[in-house]
MIDOSE-1310 file (N, C-alpha, C; in nm, 2 decimals, decimal comma, always signed):
residues 287
mlvs	+0,18/-1,32/-1,34/+0,15/-1,20/-1,41/+0,08/-1,10/-1,32; +0,12/-0,97/-1,34/+0,06/-0,87/-1,26/-0,08/-0,84/-1,30; -0,16/-0,80/-1,21/-0,30/-0,77/-1,24/-0,34/-0,63/-1,18; -0,44/-0,57/-1,24/-0,49/-0,45/-1,18/-0,55/-0,48/-1,04
aqem	-0,56/-0,38/-0,96/-0,62/-0,40/-0,83/-0,77/-0,40/-0,83; -0,83/-0,37/-0,94/-0,98/-0,35/-0,95/-1,05/-0,47/-0,90; -1,03/-0,59/-0,95/-1,11/-0,71/-0,92/-1,09/-0,75/-0,77; -0,96/-0,75/-0,73/-0,93/-0,79/-0,59/-1,00/-0,69/-0,49
ltka	-1,01/-0,56/-0,52/-1,07/-0,47/-0,43/-1,22/-0,47/-0,44; -1,28/-0,50/-0,55/-1,42/-0,51/-0,57/-1,47/-0,63/-0,48; -1,39/-0,74/-0,49/-1,43/-0,86/-0,41/-1,41/-0,84/-0,26; -1,31/-0,76/-0,23/-1,28/-0,73/-0,09/-1,40/-0,65/-0,03
kegk	-1,44/-0,55/-0,11/-1,55/-0,46/-0,07/-1,68/-0,54/-0,04; -1,71/-0,63/-0,14/-1,83/-0,72/-0,13/-1,81/-0,82/-0,01; -1,69/-0,87/+0,01/-1,67/-0,97/+0,11/-1,64/-0,91/+0,25; -1,64/-0,78/+0,26/-1,61/-0,71/+0,39/-1,48/-0,75/+0,45
yavg	-1,37/-0,75/+0,37/-1,24/-0,77/+0,41/-1,15/-0,67/+0,34; -1,02/-0,66/+0,37/-0,94/-0,56/+0,30/-0,81/-0,64/+0,25; -0,76/-0,58/+0,14/-0,64/-0,63/+0,08/-0,52/-0,54/+0,13; -0,42/-0,60/+0,18/-0,30/-0,52/+0,23/-0,22/-0,47/+0,11
qfni	-0,18/-0,35/+0,12/-0,07/-0,30/+0,03/+0,06/-0,30/+0,12; +0,16/-0,38/+0,08/+0,28/-0,38/+0,16/+0,39/-0,31/+0,07; +0,45/-0,21/+0,12/+0,55/-0,14/+0,05/+0,68/-0,22/+0,04; +0,74/-0,22/-0,07/+0,86/-0,30/-0,09/+0,98/-0,20/-0,10
nnle	+1,10/-0,24/-0,05/+1,22/-0,16/-0,05/+1,34/-0,22/-0,12; +1,33/-0,35/-0,14/+1,44/-0,42/-0,21/+1,40/-0,57/-0,24; +1,49/-0,65/-0,28/+1,46/-0,79/-0,32/+1,41/-0,87/-0,20; +1,47/-0,86/-0,09/+1,43/-0,94/+0,03/+1,28/-0,91/+0,06
wtka	+1,25/-0,78/+0,06/+1,12/-0,73/+0,10/+1,02/-0,79/+0,00; +1,05/-0,78/-0,13/+0,96/-0,83/-0,23/+0,93/-0,98/-0,22; +1,04/-1,05/-0,21/+1,03/-1,20/-0,19/+0,95/-1,24/-0,07; +0,97/-1,17/+0,04/+0,90/-1,20/+0,17/+0,75/-1,18/+0,15
vlqt	+0,72/-1,06/+0,09/+0,57/-1,03/+0,08/+0,51/-1,13/-0,02; +0,57/-1,16/-0,13/+0,51/-1,25/-0,23/+0,50/-1,40/-0,17; +0,60/-1,44/-0,10/+0,60/-1,57/-0,04/+0,48/-1,58/+0,06; +0,47/-1,48/+0,14/+0,36/-1,48/+0,24/+0,23/-1,48/+0,18
aqen	+0,21/-1,41/+0,07/+0,08/-1,40/+0,00/+0,05/-1,54/-0,06; +0,15/-1,60/-0,12/+0,13/-1,74/-0,18/+0,10/-1,84/-0,07; +0,18/-1,84/+0,04/+0,16/-1,94/+0,14/+0,02/-1,93/+0,21; -0,04/-1,81/+0,21/-0,16/-1,78/+0,28/-0,28/-1,76/+0,18
sspv	-0,25/-1,79/+0,05/-0,35/-1,77/-0,05/-0,43/-1,64/-0,04; -0,35/-1,53/-0,04/-0,41/-1,40/-0,02/-0,37/-1,31/-0,14; -0,47/-1,23/-0,19/-0,43/-1,13/-0,29/-0,34/-1,03/-0,22; -0,25/-0,96/-0,30/-0,16/-0,87/-0,24/-0,13/-0,75/-0,34
ilgv	-0,11/-0,63/-0,28/-0,06/-0,52/-0,35/+0,08/-0,48/-0,31; +0,17/-0,47/-0,40/+0,30/-0,43/-0,37/+0,31/-0,28/-0,39; +0,34/-0,20/-0,29/+0,34/-0,06/-0,30/+0,49/-0,01/-0,32; +0,51/+0,08/-0,41/+0,64/+0,14/-0,42/+0,63/+0,29/-0,42
sega	+0,70/+0,35/-0,32/+0,70/+0,50/-0,32/+0,80/+0,55/-0,42; +0,80/+0,67/-0,46/+0,89/+0,72/-0,56/+1,04/+0,71/-0,50; +1,05/+0,74/-0,37/+1,18/+0,73/-0,31/+1,24/+0,59/-0,32; +1,15/+0,49/-0,29/+1,19/+0,35/-0,29/+1,22/+0,30/-0,43
gkym	+1,15/+0,35/-0,53/+1,17/+0,32/-0,67/+1,31/+0,37/-0,71; +1,34/+0,49/-0,67/+1,48/+0,55/-0,70/+1,59/+0,47/-0,63; +1,56/+0,43/-0,51/+1,66/+0,36/-0,43/+1,69/+0,22/-0,49; +1,59/+0,16/-0,55/+1,61/+0,02/-0,61/+1,67/+0,03/-0,75
ggwd	+1,69/+0,16/-0,80/+1,75/+0,17/-0,93/+1,67/+0,22/-1,04; +1,54/+0,23/-1,01/+1,45/+0,29/-1,12/+1,33/+0,19/-1,14; +1,23/+0,25/-1,21/+1,10/+0,18/-1,24/+1,12/+0,05/-1,32; +1,21/+0,05/-1,41/+1,23/-0,07/-1,49/+1,29/-0,19/-1,41
vvvg	+1,37/-0,15/-1,32/+1,43/-0,25/-1,23/+1,32/-0,31/-1,14; +1,23/-0,23/-1,09/+1,13/-0,28/-1,00/+1,03/-0,37/-1,08; +0,99/-0,33/-1,20/+0,90/-0,41/-1,28/+0,97/-0,54/-1,32; +1,10/-0,54/-1,35/+1,17/-0,66/-1,39/+1,18/-0,76/-1,28
mvng	+1,22/-0,70/-1,16/+1,23/-0,78/-1,04/+1,10/-0,85/-1,00; +1,00/-0,77/-1,00/+0,87/-0,83/-0,95/+0,82/-0,93/-1,05; +0,82/-0,90/-1,18/+0,78/-1,00/-1,28/+0,86/-1,13/-1,28; +0,99/-1,11/-1,26/+1,09/-1,23/-1,25/+1,05/-1,31/-1,13
likd	+1,03/-1,25/-1,01/+1,00/-1,33/-0,89/+0,87/-1,40/-0,91; +0,77/-1,34/-0,96/+0,63/-1,40/-0,98/+0,65/-1,53/-1,07; +0,73/-1,52/-1,17/+0,75/-1,63/-1,26/+0,84/-1,74/-1,20; +0,95/-1,70/-1,14/+1,04/-1,80/-1,09/+1,00/-1,86/-0,96
mkit	+0,92/-1,79/-0,88/+0,87/-1,84/-0,75/+0,73/-1,91/-0,77; +0,68/-1,91/-0,90/+0,55/-1,97/-0,93/+0,44/-1,91/-0,84; +0,43/-1,78/-0,84/+0,33/-1,71/-0,76/+0,20/-1,71/-0,84; +0,09/-1,77/-0,78/-0,03/-1,78/-0,86/-0,14/-1,69/-0,80
vpva	-0,12/-1,63/-0,68/-0,22/-1,54/-0,62/-0,22/-1,41/-0,70; -0,33/-1,33/-0,69/-0,33/-1,20/-0,77/-0,23/-1,10/-0,70; -0,15/-1,04/-0,78/-0,05/-0,94/-0,74/-0,06/-0,82/-0,82; -0,08/-0,70/-0,75/-0,08/-0,57/-0,82/+0,04/-0,50/-0,78
lhid	+0,11/-0,43/-0,88/+0,22/-0,35/-0,85/+0,18/-0,20/-0,86; +0,19/-0,13/-0,75/+0,12/+0,00/-0,74/+0,22/+0,11/-0,69; +0,22/+0,22/-0,76/+0,30/+0,34/-0,71/+0,22/+0,40/-0,60; +0,30/+0,43/-0,49/+0,24/+0,49/-0,37/+0,26/+0,64/-0,37
hgty	+0,16/+0,72/-0,36/+0,17/+0,86/-0,35/+0,25/+0,92/-0,48; +0,21/+0,87/-0,59/+0,27/+0,91/-0,72/+0,25/+1,05/-0,75; +0,35/+1,12/-0,79/+0,34/+1,26/-0,84/+0,28/+1,24/-0,98; +0,24/+1,35/-1,04/+0,18/+1,35/-1,18/+0,28/+1,28/-1,28
egak	+0,41/+1,33/-1,27/+0,52/+1,27/-1,36/+0,54/+1,12/-1,32; +0,55/+1,10/-1,19/+0,58/+0,96/-1,14/+0,47/+0,86/-1,19; +0,34/+0,91/-1,18/+0,23/+0,82/-1,22/+0,25/+0,78/-1,37; +0,28/+0,88/-1,45/+0,29/+0,86/-1,59/+0,41/+0,77/-1,62
avia	+0,52/+0,79/-1,55/+0,64/+0,70/-1,57/+0,62/+0,56/-1,54; +0,54/+0,53/-1,43/+0,52/+0,39/-1,39/+0,42/+0,32/-1,49; +0,33/+0,40/-1,54/+0,24/+0,34/-1,64/+0,32/+0,29/-1,76; +0,41/+0,38/-1,80/+0,50/+0,34/-1,92/+0,59/+0,22/-1,88
agfs	+0,63/+0,21/-1,76/+0,73/+0,10/-1,72/+0,66/-0,03/-1,70; +0,53/-0,03/-1,68/+0,46/-0,16/-1,67/+0,40/-0,19/-1,54; +0,38/-0,09/-1,45/+0,31/-0,11/-1,33/+0,16/-0,15/-1,36; +0,09/-0,22/-1,27/-0,05/-0,26/-1,30/-0,15/-0,18/-1,23
svmf	-0,10/-0,08/-1,14/-0,19/+0,00/-1,06/-0,11/+0,13/-1,03; -0,19/+0,24/-1,02/-0,12/+0,36/-0,99/-0,20/+0,45/-0,90; -0,12/+0,52/-0,81/-0,19/+0,62/-0,73/-0,13/+0,75/-0,77; -0,23/+0,84/-0,81/-0,19/+0,98/-0,83/-0,23/+1,06/-0,71
dgsh	-0,14/+1,12/-0,64/-0,17/+1,19/-0,52/-0,17/+1,34/-0,55; -0,29/+1,39/-0,58/-0,31/+1,53/-0,61/-0,37/+1,61/-0,50; -0,36/+1,55/-0,38/-0,43/+1,61/-0,26/-0,37/+1,74/-0,22; -0,25/+1,78/-0,26/-0,19/+1,91/-0,23/-0,22/+2,01/-0,33
ypie	-0,29/+1,97/-0,44/-0,34/+2,07/-0,54/-0,47/+2,13/-0,50; -0,51/+2,25/-0,55/-0,65/+2,29/-0,53/-0,74/+2,18/-0,60; -0,86/+2,17/-0,54/-0,95/+2,06/-0,59/-0,97/+2,06/-0,74; -0,98/+2,17/-0,81/-1,00/+2,18/-0,95/-0,88/+2,12/-1,03
enie	-0,76/+2,15/-0,98/-0,64/+2,10/-1,05/-0,63/+1,95/-1,02; -0,66/+1,91/-0,90/-0,65/+1,77/-0,86/-0,75/+1,69/-0,96; -0,87/+1,74/-0,98/-0,96/+1,68/-1,07/-0,91/+1,67/-1,21; -0,85/+1,78/-1,26/-0,80/+1,78/-1,40/-0,69/+1,68/-1,42
ktke	-0,59/+1,68/-1,33/-0,48/+1,59/-1,34/-0,52/+1,44/-1,32; -0,62/+1,42/-1,22/-0,67/+1,29/-1,20/-0,74/+1,23/-1,32; -0,81/+1,32/-1,39/-0,88/+1,28/-1,52/-0,78/+1,23/-1,62; -0,67/+1,30/-1,63/-0,57/+1,27/-1,73/-0,51/+1,13/-1,70
iial	-0,48/+1,11/-1,57/-0,42/+0,98/-1,53/-0,52/+0,87/-1,55; -0,64/+0,89/-1,52/-0,75/+0,79/-1,54/-0,75/+0,75/-1,69; -0,75/+0,85/-1,78/-0,76/+0,82/-1,92/-0,64/+0,74/-1,97; -0,52/+0,78/-1,92/-0,40/+0,71/-1,96/-0,39/+0,57/-1,91
agsk	-0,43/+0,55/-1,78/-0,43/+0,42/-1,71/-0,54/+0,33/-1,77; -0,66/+0,39/-1,79/-0,77/+0,31/-1,83/-0,75/+0,25/-1,96; -0,68/+0,31/-2,05/-0,65/+0,26/-2,19/-0,56/+0,13/-2,18; -0,50/+0,11/-2,06/-0,41/+0,00/-2,05/-0,46/-0,10/-1,94
gisv	-0,58/-0,08/-1,89/-0,64/-0,17/-1,79/-0,57/-0,16/-1,65; -0,52/-0,04/-1,62/-0,45/-0,02/-1,50/-0,54/+0,05/-1,40; -0,54/+0,00/-1,27/-0,63/+0,06/-1,17/-0,57/+0,19/-1,12; -0,66/+0,28/-1,08/-0,62/+0,41/-1,03/-0,67/+0,45/-0,89
eaev	-0,58/+0,49/-0,80/-0,61/+0,54/-0,67/-0,59/+0,69/-0,67; -0,69/+0,76/-0,62/-0,67/+0,91/-0,60/-0,69/+0,94/-0,45; -0,64/+1,06/-0,42/-0,64/+1,10/-0,27/-0,71/+1,24/-0,25; -0,79/+1,24/-0,15/-0,85/+1,37/-0,11/-0,82/+1,39/+0,04
gaig	-0,77/+1,51/+0,07/-0,74/+1,54/+0,21/-0,61/+1,47/+0,25; -0,51/+1,55/+0,27/-0,37/+1,49/+0,29/-0,37/+1,39/+0,41; -0,29/+1,28/+0,39/-0,27/+1,19/+0,50/-0,16/+1,25/+0,58; -0,17/+1,24/+0,72/-0,07/+1,30/+0,80/+0,06/+1,23/+0,80
geed	+0,16/+1,29/+0,87/+0,29/+1,23/+0,88/+0,37/+1,26/+0,76; +0,49/+1,20/+0,75/+0,58/+1,23/+0,64/+0,60/+1,11/+0,55; +0,59/+1,13/+0,42/+0,61/+1,02/+0,32/+0,69/+1,08/+0,21; +0,82/+1,04/+0,19/+0,91/+1,10/+0,09/+0,91/+1,25/+0,09
gvvg	+0,92/+1,31/+0,21/+0,93/+1,45/+0,22/+0,80/+1,53/+0,22; +0,69/+1,46/+0,18/+0,56/+1,53/+0,18/+0,50/+1,51/+0,32; +0,48/+1,62/+0,39/+0,43/+1,62/+0,53/+0,28/+1,66/+0,53; +0,19/+1,57/+0,58/+0,05/+1,61/+0,60/+0,01/+1,60/+0,75
ggev	-0,08/+1,68/+0,79/-0,12/+1,68/+0,93/-0,23/+1,60/+0,98; -0,26/+1,49/+0,91/-0,37/+1,40/+0,95/-0,51/+1,47/+0,93; -0,52/+1,53/+0,81/-0,64/+1,61/+0,78/-0,76/+1,51/+0,76; -0,88/+1,57/+0,76/-1,00/+1,49/+0,74/-1,06/+1,54/+0,61
adpa	-1,08/+1,45/+0,52/-1,13/+1,48/+0,39/-1,28/+1,53/+0,39; -1,31/+1,61/+0,29/-1,44/+1,66/+0,27/-1,52/+1,56/+0,19; -1,63/+1,50/+0,25/-1,70/+1,40/+0,18/-1,75/+1,44/+0,04; -1,79/+1,57/+0,02/-1,84/+1,62/-0,11/-1,72/+1,62/-0,21
eckm	-1,60/+1,66/-0,16/-1,49/+1,65/-0,26/-1,45/+1,50/-0,29; -1,47/+1,42/-0,20/-1,45/+1,27/-0,22/-1,54/+1,23/-0,33; -1,67/+1,27/-0,33/-1,76/+1,23/-0,43/-1,72/+1,28/-0,57; -1,67/+1,41/-0,57/-1,63/+1,47/-0,70/-1,52/+1,39/-0,76
iadl	-1,42/+1,34/-0,68/-1,31/+1,26/-0,73/-1,35/+1,12/-0,77; -1,44/+1,06/-0,68/-1,49/+0,92/-0,71/-1,56/+0,92/-0,84; -1,64/+1,02/-0,87/-1,73/+1,03/-0,99/-1,64/+1,04/-1,12; -1,52/+1,07/-1,10/-1,43/+1,07/-1,23/-1,41/+0,93/-1,28
gvtm	-1,43/+0,83/-1,20/-1,41/+0,69/-1,24/-1,28/+0,63/-1,19; -1,24/+0,68/-1,07/-1,12/+0,61/-1,01/-1,16/+0,47/-0,96; -1,06/+0,38/-0,94/-1,09/+0,25/-0,89/-1,11/+0,25/-0,74; -1,03/+0,33/-0,68/-1,03/+0,34/-0,53/-0,99/+0,47/-0,48
laag	-1,04/+0,51/-0,36/-1,02/+0,64/-0,31/-0,95/+0,64/-0,17; -0,85/+0,72/-0,16/-0,78/+0,73/-0,03/-0,83/+0,86/+0,03; -0,90/+0,85/+0,14/-0,96/+0,97/+0,20/-0,90/+0,99/+0,34; -0,85/+1,10/+0,38/-0,79/+1,13/+0,51/-0,90/+1,12/+0,61
igni	-0,88/+1,04/+0,72/-0,98/+1,04/+0,83/-0,90/+1,05/+0,96; -0,80/+1,13/+0,96/-0,72/+1,14/+1,08/-0,60/+1,04/+1,09; -0,58/+0,96/+0,99/-0,47/+0,86/+0,99/-0,34/+0,93/+0,94; -0,23/+0,88/+0,99/-0,10/+0,94/+0,95/+0,00/+0,83/+0,92
hgky	+0,10/+0,87/+0,84/+0,21/+0,78/+0,81/+0,31/+0,77/+0,93; +0,38/+0,66/+0,93/+0,48/+0,64/+1,04/+0,42/+0,60/+1,17; +0,49/+0,63/+1,28/+0,44/+0,59/+1,41/+0,34/+0,70/+1,46; +0,24/+0,65/+1,53/+0,14/+0,74/+1,58/+0,18/+0,81/+1,71
panw	+0,16/+0,94/+1,73/+0,20/+1,00/+1,85/+0,11/+0,96/+1,97; +0,16/+0,98/+2,09/+0,08/+0,94/+2,21/-0,06/+1,01/+2,22; -0,06/+1,13/+2,16/-0,19/+1,21/+2,17/-0,28/+1,20/+2,05; -0,26/+1,09/+1,97/-0,34/+1,08/+1,85/-0,48/+1,05/+1,89
kgln	-0,57/+1,12/+1,81/-0,72/+1,12/+1,85/-0,79/+0,99/+1,80; -0,73/+0,92/+1,71/-0,79/+0,80/+1,65/-0,86/+0,83/+1,52; -0,92/+0,73/+1,46/-0,98/+0,76/+1,33/-1,12/+0,82/+1,34; -1,15/+0,90/+1,24/-1,28/+0,97/+1,24/-1,38/+0,89/+1,17
fevl	-1,45/+0,80/+1,24/-1,55/+0,71/+1,18/-1,67/+0,78/+1,13; -1,71/+0,89/+1,19/-1,82/+0,97/+1,14/-1,80/+1,01/+1,00; -1,68/+1,07/+0,97/-1,65/+1,12/+0,84/-1,64/+1,00/+0,74; -1,58/+0,89/+0,79/-1,57/+0,77/+0,70/-1,71/+0,72/+0,66
akiq	-1,80/+0,72/+0,75/-1,94/+0,68/+0,72/-2,00/+0,77/+0,61; -1,98/+0,90/+0,63/-2,03/+1,00/+0,53/-1,97/+0,98/+0,39; -1,84/+0,95/+0,39/-1,77/+0,93/+0,26/-1,83/+0,81/+0,19; -1,84/+0,70/+0,27/-1,90/+0,58/+0,22/-2,04/+0,60/+0,16
ektp	-2,12/+0,68/+0,23/-2,25/+0,72/+0,19/-2,25/+0,79/+0,05; -2,16/+0,88/+0,03/-2,15/+0,95/-0,09/-2,08/+0,88/-0,20; -2,01/+0,77/-0,17/-1,93/+0,70/-0,27/-1,97/+0,55/-0,26; -2,09/+0,51/-0,26/-2,13/+0,37/-0,24/-2,06/+0,28/-0,35
gmpl	-2,01/+0,17/-0,31/-1,95/+0,08/-0,41/-1,80/+0,11/-0,43; -1,75/+0,22/-0,39/-1,61/+0,26/-0,41/-1,53/+0,20/-0,30; -1,43/+0,12/-0,34/-1,33/+0,07/-0,23/-1,25/+0,19/-0,18; -1,25/+0,20/-0,05/-1,18/+0,31/+0,02/-1,05/+0,26/+0,07
vlhg	-0,95/+0,35/+0,08/-0,81/+0,31/+0,11/-0,77/+0,38/+0,24; -0,71/+0,30/+0,33/-0,66/+0,35/+0,46/-0,51/+0,35/+0,45; -0,45/+0,47/+0,45/-0,31/+0,49/+0,45/-0,26/+0,49/+0,60; -0,13/+0,46/+0,62/-0,08/+0,47/+0,76/-0,13/+0,36/+0,84
gtgi	-0,14/+0,23/+0,79/-0,19/+0,12/+0,87/-0,11/+0,08/+0,99; +0,01/+0,12/+1,00/+0,10/+0,09/+1,11/+0,05/+0,15/+1,24; +0,03/+0,07/+1,34/+0,00/+0,13/+1,47/-0,15/+0,17/+1,49; -0,24/+0,14/+1,40/-0,38/+0,16/+1,42/-0,43/+0,04/+1,50
padm	-0,50/+0,06/+1,61/-0,54/-0,06/+1,69/-0,63/-0,15/+1,60; -0,63/-0,28/+1,63/-0,70/-0,38/+1,56/-0,85/-0,36/+1,55; -0,91/-0,31/+1,66/-1,05/-0,29/+1,66/-1,09/-0,17/+1,57; -1,00/-0,07/+1,56/-1,03/+0,04/+1,46/-1,02/-0,01/+1,32
ikra	-0,92/-0,09/+1,29/-0,90/-0,15/+1,16/-1,03/-0,22/+1,12; -1,08/-0,31/+1,21/-1,20/-0,39/+1,18/-1,32/-0,30/+1,15; -1,33/-0,19/+1,23/-1,44/-0,10/+1,21/-1,43/-0,03/+1,08; -1,31/+0,01/+1,04/-1,29/+0,08/+0,92/-1,33/-0,01/+0,80
islg	-1,29/-0,14/+0,81/-1,33/-0,24/+0,70/-1,48/-0,25/+0,69; -1,55/-0,25/+0,81/-1,69/-0,26/+0,81/-1,76/-0,14/+0,74; -1,68/-0,02/+0,74/-1,74/+0,10/+0,68/-1,68/+0,12/+0,54; -1,64/+0,02/+0,47/-1,60/+0,03/+0,33/-1,45/+0,04/+0,30
vski	-1,37/+0,03/+0,40/-1,22/+0,03/+0,36/-1,18/-0,11/+0,31; -1,13/-0,11/+0,19/-1,10/-0,24/+0,12/-0,95/-0,25/+0,09; -0,87/-0,15/+0,12/-0,73/-0,16/+0,10/-0,66/-0,08/+0,21; -0,56/-0,15/+0,27/-0,49/-0,09/+0,39/-0,34/-0,10/+0,36
nvnt	-0,28/+0,02/+0,38/-0,13/+0,03/+0,34/-0,05/+0,01/+0,47; +0,05/-0,07/+0,46/+0,15/-0,10/+0,57/+0,29/-0,09/+0,51; +0,37/-0,01/+0,58/+0,51/+0,01/+0,54/+0,60/+0,01/+0,67; +0,58/+0,11/+0,75/+0,66/+0,13/+0,87/+0,67/+0,01/+0,96
ecql	+0,56/-0,06/+0,98/+0,57/-0,18/+1,06/+0,66/-0,29/+1,02; +0,67/-0,31/+0,89/+0,76/-0,41/+0,83/+0,91/-0,36/+0,85; +0,93/-0,23/+0,83/+1,06/-0,17/+0,84/+1,11/-0,18/+0,99; +1,02/-0,16/+1,08/+1,06/-0,17/+1,22/+1,09/-0,32/+1,26
afae	+1,01/-0,41/+1,21/+1,03/-0,55/+1,24/+1,17/-0,60/+1,18; +1,19/-0,56/+1,06/+1,32/-0,59/+0,99/+1,44/-0,54/+1,06; +1,43/-0,41/+1,10/+1,54/-0,35/+1,17/+1,57/-0,42/+1,31; +1,46/-0,45/+1,38/+1,48/-0,51/+1,51/+1,54/-0,65/+1,50
atrk	+1,50/-0,73/+1,41/+1,55/-0,87/+1,39/+1,70/-0,86/+1,35; +1,73/-0,76/+1,26/+1,87/-0,75/+1,21/+1,96/-0,70/+1,33; +1,91/-0,61/+1,41/+1,98/-0,56/+1,53/+2,01/-0,68/+1,62; +1,91/-0,76/+1,65/+1,93/-0,87/+1,74/+2,04/-0,97/+1,69
yiea	+2,04/-1,00/+1,56/+2,14/-1,09/+1,50/+2,28/-1,04/+1,52; +2,30/-0,91/+1,49/+2,43/-0,85/+1,50/+2,47/-0,83/+1,65; +2,38/-0,79/+1,73/+2,41/-0,77/+1,88/+2,45/-0,91/+1,94; +2,39/-1,01/+1,89/+2,42/-1,15/+1,94/+2,56/-1,20/+1,89
gkdl	+2,62/-1,12/+1,80/+2,75/-1,16/+1,74/+2,74/-1,27/+1,64; +2,62/-1,29/+1,59/+2,60/-1,40/+1,49/+2,68/-1,37/+1,36; +2,70/-1,24/+1,33/+2,77/-1,21/+1,20/+2,92/-1,25/+1,21; +2,97/-1,27/+1,33/+3,11/-1,30/+1,35/+3,13/-1,45/+1,36
egkg	+3,03/-1,53/+1,36/+3,04/-1,68/+1,37/+3,04/-1,74/+1,23; +3,14/-1,82/+1,20/+3,15/-1,88/+1,07/+3,13/-1,78/+0,96; +3,03/-1,82/+0,87/+3,01/-1,73/+0,76/+2,88/-1,64/+0,79; +2,86/-1,60/+0,91/+2,75/-1,53/+0,95/+2,74/-1,39/+0,89
fdpr	+2,85/-1,34/+0,83/+2,85/-1,21/+0,76/+2,79/-1,22/+0,62; +2,77/-1,34/+0,57/+2,71/-1,36/+0,44/+2,57/-1,29/+0,43; +2,55/-1,20/+0,34/+2,42/-1,13/+0,34/+2,30/-1,23/+0,34; +2,32/-1,35/+0,28/+2,20/-1,44/+0,29/+2,17/-1,48/+0,43
klla	+2,27/-1,49/+0,51/+2,25/-1,52/+0,65/+2,21/-1,40/+0,73; +2,28/-1,29/+0,71/+2,27/-1,16/+0,78/+2,13/-1,11/+0,76; +2,07/-1,12/+0,64/+1,94/-1,07/+0,62/+1,82/-1,16/+0,64; +1,85/-1,29/+0,67/+1,75/-1,39/+0,69/+1,65/-1,36/+0,81
pgtq	+1,70/-1,32/+0,93/+1,61/-1,30/+1,04/+1,52/-1,18/+1,01; +1,57/-1,07/+0,94/+1,49/-0,96/+0,91/+1,38/-1,00/+0,81; +1,42/-1,08/+0,71/+1,33/-1,12/+0,61/+1,21/-1,20/+0,67; +1,25/-1,29/+0,76/+1,15/-1,37/+0,83/+1,05/-1,28/+0,92
aikd	+1,11/-1,17/+0,97/+1,03/-1,08/+1,05/+0,93/-1,01/+0,96; +0,97/-0,98/+0,84/+0,87/-0,91/+0,75/+0,76/-1,01/+0,72; +0,80/-1,14/+0,69/+0,70/-1,24/+0,66/+0,60/-1,25/+0,78; +0,65/-1,26/+0,90/+0,56/-1,27/+1,02/+0,46/-1,15/+1,03
tvke	+0,52/-1,03/+1,00/+0,44/-0,91/+1,01/+0,33/-0,91/+0,91; +0,37/-0,95/+0,78/+0,27/-0,95/+0,67/+0,16/-1,05/+0,70; +0,20/-1,17/+0,75/+0,09/-1,27/+0,78/+0,00/-1,22/+0,88; +0,05/-1,16/+0,99/-0,03/-1,10/+1,10/-0,13/-1,00/+1,04
kmel	-0,09/-0,92/+0,95/-0,18/-0,82/+0,89/-0,28/-0,88/+0,80; -0,24/-0,98/+0,72/-0,34/-1,05/+0,64/-0,45/-1,11/+0,72; -0,41/-1,17/+0,83/-0,51/-1,23/+0,92/-0,61/-1,12/+0,97; -0,55/-1,01/+1,02/-0,63/-0,90/+1,07/-0,73/-0,84/+0,96
fgsi	-0,67/-0,83/+0,84/-0,75/-0,77/+0,73/-0,85/-0,87/+0,67; -0,83/-1,00/+0,70/-0,93/-1,10/+0,65/-0,91/-1,14/+0,51; -0,79/-1,12/+0,46/-0,76/-1,16/+0,31/-0,71/-1,30/+0,29; -0,68/-1,37/+0,40/-0,63/-1,51/+0,38/-0,73/-1,60/+0,32
nka	-0,68/-1,68/+0,23/-0,77/-1,77/+0,15/-0,87/-1,70/+0,06; -0,84/-1,58/+0,02/-0,94/-1,50/-0,06/-0,88/-1,49/-0,20; -0,77/-1,55/-0,23/-0,70/-1,54/-0,36/-0,79/-1,60/-0,47
């Protein structure tokens, strides 16, 4: 059964570890993430961007697939199903479809409008026990066509949004989506500390977890980050393993073209990546 992210993040904040949000793109992805969470007794958040939701056929498909896998695979660890960077319409649509957690990304609106729309989503989600993530200060890089430049959030604005009653807050601290450029300046821990000061008790979210060095991740967790999003890293691992399989000519041997065989190395690569992240975030055996 899907759960809100509220309890798992409150526990993570208190226990000084972080829960990983791993974005899913299809059945293999979802199975791999759920299996890894179960095998390592870790809570997990399945993230779905609007583009990935569309790709998989729609919100009802995603909810049906995730609920079916949890039941048939006998998954007992806490699992939240979360829209990643949801638009105002997208957030409302997934609440209706049965997601257990929602991110409304109003960071591109003026702060007043961001507040108004966030309030509406909180009221709608709250009535159904669904956790809400809001964002202040755009996260850099590109996600479904929305490009942000790695901005740094204003701690005062963070407090305004946190005070509305959101479950968790994504604040830009120089992090970006996708691969980090060679000239990346690193995370701004000074701002993170100030945000934490103004929003004590609020689980903070770090987007763009791919490629941030392990010591920075650990420091961010020590400063209140309780949820870390990973997507690109799993995609790169999947692509690399699939490329190796085909370049080695394995798809031409026997029934090597069968999708169950063709996609197996990539699926295993996702599992390995997810486990590595769970170890780094400290969520293993915290289910």
